[in-house]
Every structure is written in C-alpha cells, then in structure tokens.
MDAnalysis code that builds the backbone (N, CA, C; Angstrom):
import MDAnalysis as mda
import numpy as np

u = mda.Universe.empty(630, n_residues=210, atom_resindex=np.repeat(np.arange(210), 3), trajectory=True)
u.add_TopologyAttr("name", ["N", "CA", "C"] * 210)
u.add_TopologyAttr("resid", np.arange(1, 211))
u.add_TopologyAttr("resname", ["MET", "SER", "ASN", "VAL", "THR", "LEU", "ILE", "VAL", "VAL", "ILE", "VAL", "ILE", "ALA", "VAL", "VAL", "ILE", "ILE", "ALA", "ALA", "ILE", "VAL", "ILE", "VAL", "GLY", "TYR", "GLN", "MET", "ALA", "ARG", "ARG", "ARG", "GLN", "THR", "GLU", "HIS", "LEU", "GLN", "ASP", "GLN", "TYR", "GLY", "PRO", "GLU", "TYR", "ASP", "ARG", "ALA", "VAL", "ASP", "GLN", "ALA", "GLU", "ASN", "GLN", "ARG", "GLU", "ALA", "GLU", "SER", "GLU", "LEU", "ARG", "ASP", "ARG", "SER", "ARG", "ARG", "HIS", "GLU", "GLU", "LEU", "LYS", "LEU", "ARG", "SER", "LEU", "ASP", "THR", "ALA", "GLU", "ARG", "GLU", "ASP", "PHE", "GLU", "ARG", "ARG", "TRP", "SER", "ASN", "VAL", "GLN", "ALA", "GLN", "PHE", "VAL", "ASP", "ASP", "PRO", "ASN", "SER", "ALA", "VAL", "ARG", "ASN", "ALA", "ASP", "GLY", "LEU", "VAL", "LEU", "ASP", "VAL", "MET", "SER", "ALA", "ARG", "GLY", "TYR", "PRO", "VAL", "ASP", "ASP", "PHE", "ASP", "GLN", "ARG", "ALA", "ASP", "ASP", "LEU", "SER", "VAL", "ARG", "HIS", "ALA", "ARG", "VAL", "THR", "GLN", "GLY", "TYR", "ARG", "GLU", "ALA", "ARG", "ARG", "ILE", "ALA", "GLN", "ALA", "ASN", "GLU", "GLN", "GLY", "ARG", "VAL", "ASP", "THR", "GLU", "ASP", "LEU", "ARG", "GLN", "ALA", "VAL", "THR", "SER", "TYR", "ARG", "SER", "LEU", "ILE", "GLN", "ALA", "LEU", "LEU", "THR", "GLY", "ASP", "GLY", "ASP", "ALA", "ASP", "ARG", "GLN", "GLU", "ASP", "PRO", "ARG", "SER", "GLU", "VAL", "GLY", "GLN", "THR", "GLU", "ARG", "ASP", "SER", "GLN", "GLN", "THR", "THR", "GLU", "ARG", "LYS", "SER", "ARG", "ALA"])
u.atoms.positions = np.array([
    [14.041, 64.304, -32.750],
    [14.860, 63.089, -32.810],
    [14.848, 62.568, -34.248],
    [16.030, 62.362, -34.783],
    [16.140, 61.889, -36.157],
    [15.745, 60.425, -36.244],
    [15.483, 59.977, -37.484],
    [15.111, 58.583, -37.689],
    [16.224, 57.631, -37.249],
    [17.461, 58.021, -37.526],
    [18.599, 57.172, -37.145],
    [18.668, 57.028, -35.631],
    [18.502, 58.148, -34.930],
    [18.535, 58.112, -33.470],
    [17.405, 57.261, -32.915],
    [16.224, 57.401, -33.523],
    [15.072, 56.624, -33.080],
    [15.324, 55.134, -33.266],
    [15.902, 54.779, -34.392],
    [16.192, 53.365, -34.652],
    [17.188, 52.832, -33.632],
    [18.217, 53.644, -33.332],
    [19.220, 53.228, -32.350],
    [18.574, 53.008, -30.986],
    [17.702, 53.915, -30.583],
    [17.021, 53.799, -29.294],
    [16.162, 52.530, -29.257],
    [15.443, 52.270, -30.362],
    [14.592, 51.078, -30.421],
    [15.434, 49.808, -30.334],
    [16.552, 49.787, -31.059],
    [17.419, 48.609, -31.038],
    [17.971, 48.372, -29.633],
    [18.404, 49.447, -28.978],
    [18.929, 49.315, -27.616],
    [17.850, 48.798, -26.676],
    [16.631, 49.337, -26.818],
    [15.520, 48.912, -25.961],
    [15.218, 47.432, -26.184],
    [15.220, 47.001, -27.443],
    [14.948, 45.594, -27.752],
    [16.024, 44.695, -27.146],
    [17.292, 45.132, -27.251],
    [18.395, 44.340, -26.702],
    [18.264, 44.225, -25.183],
    [17.915, 45.331, -24.520],
    [17.762, 45.319, -23.065],
    [16.618, 44.400, -22.652],
    [15.484, 44.504, -23.364],
    [14.327, 43.655, -23.042],
    [14.677, 42.184, -23.252],
    [15.372, 41.898, -24.351],
    [15.758, 40.515, -24.623],
    [16.689, 39.990, -23.535],
    [17.624, 40.848, -23.088],
    [18.557, 40.431, -22.035],
    [17.813, 40.149, -20.735],
    [16.825, 40.992, -20.424],
    [16.033, 40.795, -19.212],
    [15.272, 39.477, -19.289],
    [14.679, 39.209, -20.456],
    [13.926, 37.963, -20.639],
    [14.840, 36.753, -20.485],
    [16.020, 36.828, -21.086],
    [16.963, 35.707, -21.013],
    [17.421, 35.474, -19.579],
    [17.776, 36.548, -18.891],
    [18.220, 36.431, -17.504],
    [17.083, 35.877, -16.632],
    [15.859, 36.382, -16.860],
    [14.721, 35.892, -16.095],
    [14.482, 34.417, -16.332],
    [14.607, 33.985, -17.584],
    [14.418, 32.577, -17.916],
    [15.482, 31.716, -17.237],
    [16.725, 32.190, -17.292],
    [17.809, 31.437, -16.669],
    [17.634, 31.351, -15.164],
    [17.180, 32.422, -14.543],
    [16.946, 32.405, -13.098],
    [15.807, 31.452, -12.746],
    [14.748, 31.452, -13.568],
    [13.621, 30.554, -13.316],
    [14.069, 29.103, -13.458],
    [14.877, 28.818, -14.486],
    [15.392, 27.460, -14.671],
    [16.267, 27.054, -13.489],
    [17.072, 27.991, -13.009],
    [17.952, 27.695, -11.885],
    [17.130, 27.395, -10.634],
    [16.073, 28.171, -10.414],
    [15.210, 27.918, -9.247],
    [14.520, 26.556, -9.363],
    [14.071, 26.212, -10.578],
    [13.442, 24.916, -10.778],
    [14.430, 23.781, -10.505],
    [15.659, 23.976, -10.982],
    [16.690, 22.957, -10.751],
    [16.965, 22.803, -9.263],
    [17.097, 23.910, -8.558],
    [17.374, 23.860, -7.123],
    [16.220, 23.200, -6.375],
    [14.994, 23.472, -6.800],
    [13.834, 22.851, -6.160],
    [13.845, 21.343, -6.356],
    [14.134, 20.898, -7.570],
    [14.174, 19.464, -7.853],
    [15.322, 18.792, -7.106],
    [16.453, 19.480, -7.015],
    [17.593, 18.920, -6.274],
    [17.251, 18.780, -4.795],
    [16.571, 19.780, -4.238],
    [16.178, 19.712, -2.829],
    [15.150, 18.599, -2.609],
    [14.211, 18.468, -3.527],
    [13.146, 17.480, -3.363],
    [13.649, 16.055, -3.548],
    [14.476, 15.849, -4.562],
    [14.845, 14.485, -4.937],
    [16.225, 14.055, -4.450],
    [17.049, 14.986, -4.010],
    [18.345, 14.605, -3.450],
    [19.123, 13.683, -4.375],
    [19.530, 12.500, -3.888],
    [20.322, 11.572, -4.708],
    [19.561, 11.057, -5.928],
    [18.233, 11.079, -5.874],
    [17.460, 10.642, -7.036],
    [17.621, 11.618, -8.200],
    [17.891, 12.873, -7.897],
    [18.145, 13.855, -8.969],
    [19.413, 13.464, -9.718],
    [20.476, 13.171, -8.969],
    [21.740, 12.785, -9.609],
    [21.561, 11.501, -10.420],
    [20.793, 10.576, -9.895],
    [20.555, 9.322, -10.610],
    [19.819, 9.578, -11.918],
    [18.806, 10.455, -11.871],
    [18.040, 10.764, -13.076],
    [18.926, 11.419, -14.133],
    [19.801, 12.320, -13.697],
    [20.709, 12.991, -14.632],
    [21.662, 11.982, -15.261],
    [22.152, 11.053, -14.457],
    [23.083, 10.042, -14.969],
    [22.418, 9.156, -16.017],
    [21.131, 8.896, -15.862],
    [20.442, 7.978, -16.764],
    [19.845, 8.662, -17.988],
    [19.683, 9.986, -17.925],
    [19.078, 10.716, -19.036],
    [20.154, 11.194, -20.019],
    [19.709, 11.612, -21.194],
    [20.647, 12.119, -22.185],
    [21.193, 13.486, -21.797],
    [20.385, 14.260, -21.070],
    [20.832, 15.581, -20.649],
    [20.044, 16.006, -19.417],
    [20.439, 17.120, -18.821],
    [19.806, 17.596, -17.594],
    [18.341, 17.951, -17.811],
    [18.037, 18.566, -18.948],
    [16.651, 18.966, -19.205],
    [15.730, 17.752, -19.263],
    [16.174, 16.690, -19.910],
    [15.369, 15.470, -19.988],
    [15.174, 14.859, -18.604],
    [16.235, 14.882, -17.789],
    [16.143, 14.335, -16.432],
    [15.136, 15.119, -15.595],
    [15.186, 16.435, -15.681],
    [14.267, 17.254, -14.892],
    [12.826, 17.089, -15.370],
    [12.648, 16.894, -16.667],
    [11.307, 16.645, -17.184],
    [10.764, 15.330, -16.632],
    [11.620, 14.319, -16.557],
    [11.194, 13.017, -16.026],
    [10.819, 13.128, -14.552],
    [11.563, 13.915, -13.787],
    [11.263, 14.094, -12.370],
    [9.949, 14.844, -12.178],
    [9.697, 15.821, -13.020],
    [8.416, 16.529, -12.933],
    [7.261, 15.592, -13.283],
    [7.501, 14.682, -14.225],
    [6.469, 13.691, -14.560],
    [6.180, 12.798, -13.350],
    [7.214, 12.455, -12.594],
    [7.008, 11.653, -11.381],
    [6.074, 12.389, -10.426],
    [6.335, 13.672, -10.240],
    [5.516, 14.451, -9.307],
    [4.063, 14.508, -9.766],
    [3.867, 14.691, -11.074],
    [2.487, 14.746, -11.594],
    [1.787, 13.398, -11.409],
    [2.514, 12.313, -11.645],
    [1.921, 10.985, -11.453],
    [1.566, 10.777, -9.982],
    [2.458, 11.224, -9.100],
    [2.229, 11.038, -7.670],
    [0.972, 11.765, -7.212],
    [0.722, 12.932, -7.788],
    [-0.471, 13.693, -7.421],
    [-1.758, 12.957, -7.777],
    [-1.674, 12.062, -8.757],
    [-2.861, 11.327, -9.198],
    [-3.099, 10.052, -8.382],
    [-2.120, 9.665, -7.556],
    [-2.284, 8.460, -6.757],
    [-3.316, 8.684, -5.649],
    [-4.064, 7.661, -5.348],
    [-5.076, 7.727, -4.291],
    [-4.459, 7.170, -3.001],
    [-3.562, 7.940, -2.401],
    [-2.875, 7.489, -1.200],
    [-3.745, 7.714, 0.036],
    [-3.526, 6.870, 1.022],
    [-4.287, 6.977, 2.260],
    [-3.353, 6.755, 3.438],
    [-3.755, 7.294, 4.585],
    [-3.008, 7.064, 5.817],
    [-3.461, 5.735, 6.427],
    [-2.581, 5.129, 7.177],
    [-2.923, 3.878, 7.856],
    [-3.639, 4.186, 9.167],
    [-4.608, 3.344, 9.509],
    [-5.228, 3.534, 10.809],
    [-4.349, 2.886, 11.885],
    [-4.708, 3.096, 13.126],
    [-3.862, 2.637, 14.230],
    [-3.668, 1.125, 14.208],
    [-4.720, 0.384, 13.951],
    [-4.617, -1.078, 13.939],
    [-3.691, -1.560, 12.834],
    [-3.789, -0.954, 11.656],
    [-2.917, -1.340, 10.546],
    [-1.464, -1.032, 10.883],
    [-1.231, 0.157, 11.426],
    [0.146, 0.551, 11.752],
    [0.745, -0.389, 12.792],
    [-0.023, -0.708, 13.800],
    [0.481, -1.600, 14.847],
    [0.755, -2.998, 14.303],
    [-0.081, -3.464, 13.375],
    [0.134, -4.783, 12.780],
    [1.419, -4.795, 11.962],
    [1.667, -3.748, 11.185],
    [2.890, -3.686, 10.393],
    [4.124, -3.550, 11.294],
    [3.993, -2.795, 12.372],
    [5.107, -2.672, 13.312],
    [5.426, -4.020, 13.954],
    [4.370, -4.793, 14.282],
    [4.573, -6.125, 14.850],
    [5.273, -7.028, 13.843],
    [4.825, -6.985, 12.607],
    [5.436, -7.821, 11.572],
    [6.891, -7.418, 11.338],
    [7.173, -6.114, 11.443],
    [8.564, -5.695, 11.268],
    [9.423, -6.202, 12.428],
    [8.895, -6.168, 13.637],
    [9.633, -6.697, 14.781],
    [9.956, -8.173, 14.574],
    [9.026, -8.904, 13.988],
    [9.266, -10.314, 13.702],
    [10.390, -10.490, 12.680],
    [10.440, -9.600, 11.691],
    [11.512, -9.668, 10.686],
    [12.865, -9.449, 11.347],
    [12.927, -8.456, 12.227],
    [14.199, -8.177, 12.903],
    [14.614, -9.341, 13.796],
    [13.660, -9.955, 14.465],
    [13.974, -11.106, 15.308],
    [14.445, -12.284, 14.455],
    [13.830, -12.438, 13.298],
    [14.189, -13.532, 12.399],
    [15.608, -13.383, 11.864],
    [16.073, -12.142, 11.755],
    [17.400, -11.895, 11.192],
    [18.491, -12.599, 11.994],
    [18.282, -12.777, 13.298],
    [19.300, -13.397, 14.161],
    [19.634, -14.801, 13.686],
    [18.605, -15.596, 13.403],
    [18.807, -17.004, 13.059],
    [18.743, -17.279, 11.563],
    [18.030, -16.424, 10.833],
    [17.822, -16.701, 9.407],
    [17.807, -15.389, 8.621],
    [18.976, -14.755, 8.442],
    [19.025, -13.460, 7.747],
    [18.521, -13.519, 6.306],
    [18.711, -14.658, 5.640],
    [18.232, -14.772, 4.257],
    [16.716, -14.620, 4.189],
    [16.007, -15.342, 5.043],
    [14.548, -15.245, 5.062],
    [14.094, -13.882, 5.563],
    [14.846, -13.301, 6.484],
    [14.481, -11.980, 7.009],
    [14.483, -10.939, 5.901],
    [15.497, -10.971, 5.041],
    [15.558, -10.025, 3.933],
    [14.411, -10.272, 2.961],
    [14.129, -11.530, 2.690],
    [13.021, -11.874, 1.790],
    [11.694, -11.374, 2.364],
    [11.497, -11.570, 3.642],
    [10.252, -11.136, 4.270],
    [10.173, -9.621, 4.397],
    [11.315, -8.973, 4.599],
    [11.329, -7.511, 4.652],
    [10.911, -6.921, 3.310],
    [11.398, -7.524, 2.240],
    [11.033, -7.053, 0.902],
    [9.530, -7.219, 0.674],
    [8.982, -8.339, 1.107],
    [7.549, -8.550, 0.972],
    [6.731, -7.619, 1.840],
    [7.246, -7.313, 3.028],
    [6.523, -6.416, 3.927],
    [6.440, -5.011, 3.339],
    [7.495, -4.572, 2.678],
    [7.458, -3.267, 2.012],
    [6.306, -3.219, 1.009],
    [6.149, -4.291, 0.224],
    [5.052, -4.340, -0.746],
    [3.697, -4.237, -0.052],
    [3.559, -4.930, 1.059],
    [2.284, -4.915, 1.773],
    [1.973, -3.518, 2.321],
    [2.981, -2.853, 2.876],
    [2.765, -1.507, 3.414],
    [2.434, -0.531, 2.293],
    [3.195, -0.609, 1.194],
    [2.927, 0.282, 0.071],
    [1.518, 0.072, -0.473],
    [1.125, -1.192, -0.627],
    [-0.210, -1.492, -1.140],
    [-1.287, -0.941, -0.206],
    [-1.076, -1.087, 1.084],
    [-2.036, -0.570, 2.056],
    [-2.134, 0.949, 1.995],
    [-1.018, 1.601, 1.684],
    [-1.027, 3.057, 1.571],
    [-1.659, 3.541, 0.266],
    [-1.771, 2.627, -0.729],
    [-2.384, 3.008, -2.003],
    [-1.419, 3.121, -3.160],
    [-0.168, 2.720, -2.957],
    [0.812, 2.748, -4.048],
    [0.627, 1.539, -4.966],
    [0.731, 1.716, -6.283],
    [0.783, 0.558, -7.185],
    [2.081, -0.208, -6.926],
    [2.024, -1.530, -6.954],
    [3.200, -2.313, -6.567],
    [3.613, -3.343, -7.619],
    [3.029, -3.292, -8.800],
    [3.295, -4.325, -9.798],
    [4.721, -4.283, -10.342],
    [5.288, -3.094, -10.499],
    [6.595, -2.946, -11.140],
    [7.560, -2.256, -10.181],
    [8.749, -2.837, -9.983],
    [9.676, -2.272, -9.002],
    [10.124, -0.868, -9.378],
    [10.534, -0.666, -10.634],
    [11.033, 0.651, -11.032],
    [9.978, 1.725, -10.820],
    [8.726, 1.399, -11.138],
    [7.658, 2.373, -10.928],
    [7.419, 2.607, -9.439],
    [7.513, 1.530, -8.640],
    [7.374, 1.695, -7.184],
    [8.418, 2.670, -6.659],
    [9.662, 2.452, -7.072],
    [10.745, 3.301, -6.580],
    [10.556, 4.748, -7.033],
    [10.139, 4.926, -8.276],
    [9.919, 6.292, -8.772],
    [8.802, 6.974, -7.991],
    [7.719, 6.257, -7.730],
    [6.614, 6.844, -6.969],
    [7.054, 7.208, -5.553],
    [7.811, 6.332, -4.923],
    [8.284, 6.593, -3.566],
    [9.218, 7.792, -3.520],
    [10.005, 7.967, -4.573],
    [11.036, 9.007, -4.556],
    [10.465, 10.413, -4.466],
    [9.206, 10.586, -4.837],
    [8.613, 11.927, -4.808],
    [8.537, 12.459, -3.379],
    [8.239, 11.586, -2.414],
    [8.123, 12.007, -1.019],
    [9.215, 11.416, -0.130],
    [9.877, 10.385, -0.608],
    [10.880, 9.693, 0.214],
    [12.137, 9.424, -0.607],
    [12.711, 10.487, -1.154],
    [13.795, 10.306, -2.126],
    [15.010, 9.602, -1.542],
    [15.411, 9.993, -0.348],
    [16.660, 9.450, 0.192],
    [16.513, 7.998, 0.639],
    [15.398, 7.664, 1.249],
    [15.211, 6.263, 1.623],
    [14.945, 5.404, 0.393],
    [14.467, 6.021, -0.692],
    [14.282, 5.277, -1.934],
    [15.620, 4.817, -2.485],
    [16.637, 5.636, -2.335],
    [17.980, 5.226, -2.770],
    [18.399, 3.952, -2.032],
    [18.144, 3.914, -0.722],
    [18.453, 2.721, 0.048],
    [17.594, 1.545, -0.373],
    [16.343, 1.818, -0.744],
    [15.436, 0.754, -1.190],
    [15.950, 0.099, -2.467],
    [16.449, 0.908, -3.381],
    [16.994, 0.346, -4.620],
    [18.157, -0.603, -4.307],
    [19.018, -0.189, -3.397],
    [20.159, -1.024, -3.044],
    [19.706, -2.283, -2.295],
    [18.725, -2.129, -1.401],
    [18.212, -3.287, -0.670],
    [17.592, -4.294, -1.631],
    [16.893, -3.804, -2.621],
    [16.279, -4.689, -3.615],
    [17.359, -5.440, -4.398],
    [18.434, -4.736, -4.741],
    [19.547, -5.388, -5.449],
    [20.134, -6.507, -4.592],
    [20.306, -6.227, -3.298],
    [20.856, -7.240, -2.389],
    [19.890, -8.417, -2.262],
    [18.597, -8.117, -2.162],
    [17.605, -9.183, -2.027],
    [17.630, -10.112, -3.239],
    [17.774, -9.539, -4.415],
    [17.831, -10.363, -5.625],
    [19.122, -11.175, -5.675],
    [20.237, -10.544, -5.284],
    [21.505, -11.271, -5.251],
    [21.469, -12.364, -4.190],
    [20.721, -12.123, -3.124],
    [20.601, -13.110, -2.051],
    [19.942, -14.391, -2.555],
    [18.993, -14.264, -3.471],
    [18.321, -15.438, -4.015],
    [19.295, -16.325, -4.797],
    [20.418, -15.729, -5.225],
    [21.427, -16.474, -5.977],
    [22.636, -16.807, -5.108],
    [22.530, -16.508, -3.790],
    [23.604, -16.830, -2.871],
    [24.871, -16.026, -3.077],
    [24.725, -14.764, -3.513],
    [25.910, -13.962, -3.845],
    [26.130, -12.795, -2.885],
    [25.634, -12.902, -1.655],
    [25.831, -11.824, -0.684],
    [26.270, -12.420, 0.642],
    [26.857, -11.567, 1.498],
    [27.253, -12.036, 2.825],
    [26.322, -11.424, 3.874],
    [26.572, -11.782, 5.125],
    [25.687, -11.342, 6.205],
    [25.667, -9.826, 6.349],
    [26.806, -9.192, 6.131],
    [26.844, -7.735, 6.256],
    [25.986, -7.068, 5.186],
    [25.996, -7.615, 3.973],
    [25.113, -7.092, 2.920],
    [23.648, -7.237, 3.340],
    [23.317, -8.391, 3.895],
    [21.941, -8.631, 4.330],
    [21.544, -7.676, 5.451],
    [22.491, -7.410, 6.350],
    [22.213, -6.461, 7.440],
    [21.932, -5.070, 6.878],
    [22.704, -4.665, 5.876],
    [22.491, -3.358, 5.266],
    [21.141, -3.295, 4.561],
    [20.748, -4.403, 3.925],
    [19.442, -4.441, 3.266],
    [18.320, -4.271, 4.284],
    [18.423, -4.989, 5.406],
    [17.393, -4.877, 6.443],
    [17.335, -3.448, 6.989],
    [18.495, -2.838, 7.149],
    [18.538, -1.448, 7.616],
    [17.811, -0.522, 6.654],
    [18.031, -0.724, 5.352],
    [17.381, 0.123, 4.348],
    [15.873, -0.133, 4.315],
    [15.484, -1.394, 4.405],
    [14.050, -1.700, 4.454],
    [13.411, -1.060, 5.685],
    [14.127, -1.094, 6.791],
    [13.607, -0.498, 8.029],
    [13.352, 0.996, 7.841],
    [14.292, 1.702, 7.234],
    [14.127, 3.143, 7.026],
    [12.908, 3.440, 6.161],
    [12.722, 2.634, 5.112],
    [11.583, 2.863, 4.220],
    [10.269, 2.558, 4.916],
    [10.214, 1.455, 5.625],
    [8.975, 1.099, 6.320],
    [8.613, 2.145, 7.368],
    [9.612, 2.632, 8.092],
    [9.338, 3.684, 9.069],
    [8.774, 4.926, 8.392],
    [9.339, 5.286, 7.235],
    [8.847, 6.460, 6.509],
    [7.407, 6.245, 6.051],
    [7.103, 5.053, 5.559],
    [5.747, 4.773, 5.084],
    [4.741, 4.712, 6.232],
    [5.162, 4.175, 7.364],
    [4.254, 4.107, 8.503],
    [4.018, 5.485, 9.117],
    [5.040, 6.332, 9.052],
    [4.903, 7.693, 9.575],
    [3.940, 8.497, 8.726],
    [3.984, 8.286, 7.414],
    [3.118, 9.030, 6.500],
    [3.880, 10.133, 5.819],
    [3.254, 10.729, 4.779],
    [3.929, 11.740, 3.978],
    [4.081, 13.070, 4.695],
    [3.425, 13.226, 5.831],
    [3.576, 14.489, 6.552],
    [4.997, 14.701, 7.027],
    [5.686, 13.608, 7.375],
    [7.087, 13.682, 7.776],
    [7.946, 12.991, 6.729],
    [7.665, 13.298, 5.467],
    [8.310, 12.593, 4.365],
    [9.813, 12.688, 4.445],
    [10.422, 11.538, 4.153],
    [11.877, 11.455, 4.043],
    [12.579, 11.898, 5.309],
    [11.995, 11.597, 6.481],
    [12.658, 11.903, 7.737],
    [13.991, 11.168, 7.767],
    [15.059, 11.925, 7.949],
    [16.379, 11.338, 7.839],
    [16.931, 10.910, 9.186],
    [17.527, 9.726, 9.196],
    [18.226, 9.247, 10.369],
    [19.619, 8.858, 9.944],
    [20.563, 8.952, 10.851],
    [21.927, 8.567, 10.559],
    [21.958, 7.077, 10.255],
    [22.415, 6.671, 9.045],
    [22.454, 5.252, 8.714],
    [23.229, 4.447, 9.729],
    [24.260, 5.041, 10.324],
    [25.035, 4.316, 11.325],
    [24.186, 3.999, 12.544],
    [23.293, 4.924, 12.905],
    [22.424, 4.667, 14.051],
    [21.410, 3.592, 13.704],
    [20.972, 3.545, 12.432],
    [20.053, 2.501, 12.001],
    [20.705, 1.135, 12.093],
    [21.960, 1.029, 11.621],
    [22.674, -0.236, 11.709],
    [22.849, -0.630, 13.163],
    [23.214, 0.352, 13.987],
    [23.396, 0.081, 15.405],
    [22.112, -0.379, 16.050],
    [20.992, 0.213, 15.672],
    [19.707, -0.190, 16.236],
    [19.358, -1.615, 15.818],
    [19.618, -1.947, 14.558],
    [19.358, -3.309, 14.097],
    [20.184, -4.310, 14.879],
    [21.451, -3.967, 15.130],
    [22.314, -4.858, 15.899],
    [21.829, -4.993, 17.333],
    [21.396, -3.881, 17.941],
    [20.910, -3.941, 19.316],
    [19.643, -4.778, 19.403],
    [18.736, -4.602, 18.407],
    [17.518, -5.396, 18.401],
    [17.845, -6.882, 18.287],
    [18.807, -7.208, 17.444],
    [19.193, -8.604, 17.262],
    [19.801, -9.165, 18.540],
    [20.649, -8.364, 19.192],
    [21.277, -8.810, 20.430],
    [20.236, -9.031, 21.525],
    [19.241, -8.133, 21.599],
    [18.207, -8.273, 22.615],
    [17.389, -9.541, 22.384],
    [17.132, -9.831, 21.109],
    [16.375, -11.048, 20.797],
    [17.168, -12.282, 21.190],
    [18.478, -12.264, 20.918],
    [19.352, -13.394, 21.273],
    [19.376, -13.585, 22.787],
    [19.451, -12.478, 23.527],
    [19.493, -12.558, 24.980],
    [18.184, -13.127, 25.532],
    [17.040, -12.734, 24.912],
    [15.766, -13.262, 25.378],
    [15.687, -14.768, 25.142],
    [16.208, -15.197, 23.999],
    [16.194, -16.639, 23.698],
    [17.095, -17.400, 24.663],
    [18.237, -16.789, 25.046],
    [19.163, -17.459, 25.963],
    [18.549, -17.632, 27.348],
    [17.748, -16.629, 27.750],
    [17.140, -16.699, 29.076],
    [15.935, -17.647, 29.109],
    [15.372, -17.867, 27.899],
    [14.143, -18.711, 27.848],
    [14.460, -20.158, 28.175],
])
C-alpha cells in the first residue's frame, strides 16, 4: 500500500469515526430532550420560552432535578393526611358562601402541606420549580391559581376564575397527599371542575335541610 493510499484510508476512517461520534452525540441529546419533555410536560415549554435557548432551558431543568434530589422529603402519616383532607373539605364548603376566602385558604393550605412534606416554602418561584420535578402538570395549574389568588386580593377576578383556582389547588393538594409514588397523577380538568361544583351543591343542600 502506497503512502498516498494509506493517507486516504486514514482520512476516510477519521471522517467515519467523526460522523459516528456526531450522530451518537445528536442521538444522546435527542434522548435527553425527550426525557425532559416527558418528565416536565408543559414546564419544559415554559422553560424554553423563558431561556435564551433550548440548551440553557434543559440545563435549568436538570438543575431542578438535582436540587430536588437534595430535598429531605417525607411521606405524611395517616393522621396528617386525614387532617389535611378535612381542612380541604372545609375549603370546598367555604367556597359556596365565601369564594374569596376559600381561595385564600386554599393557597395557605398548599403551603402547609408542602411544608409538612419537607418542601421549602419561602419563595413561590422556587416552590413551583421544586414541585415541577414530580408534579409538572399540576404545577402549571398551581402557577395559574397563584396568579388568580393574587389578583383576587385586588378584586380583579370573577367567581369562575376563583372556581378554577380552587380546582387547581385541589389537584395539587391531592398529588401532594398521594405522595411522589403516584406523581403527577392526571385527572380530566373538566371532571375536577364538575367535582368541585357537586361538592358545593351538596354543601348547599345540607345547609338547606339544616
């Protein structure tokens, strides 16, 4: 084999190896992207919208996961779970006569449940980011419920907005009470709204009979 032929063979081999490495890297990146999209759902799109580029967004989401692994989370015992369920029932009953206070109390109850589970609760954005690792889809609803709760303090929402906020708080509280084993268990939002309405109607009927 002449020197020229040898050089040609080496160049071809280098090009093939480089192509394999590039394709492998692209496939690995694609798998990572698909994993993050599956894990974070709508939170992935939100991160991309807020970041300068997709790579920065995915890096931020991976940072969320690493932070979440460092949290000292705990499961609720039966007495704690039953107490939170009772308090949530009171919030739903309160919505019939005083939806403004019900939304305010629902927001506070979320903080209490998160704190009991071991989540830091000082900063809302950090709370939402921490929740999104295991409860991405209900976290999207939590962000909207929080927006409504804040607007409610300024008298800028109607009853339907408040009902939607309570529905979103309900989904998050159910996810937190269930635990991370059934993380982000999805329910049809329409069924959640319907359940809230049925609960309210049942409370009204009980008051009428009293």
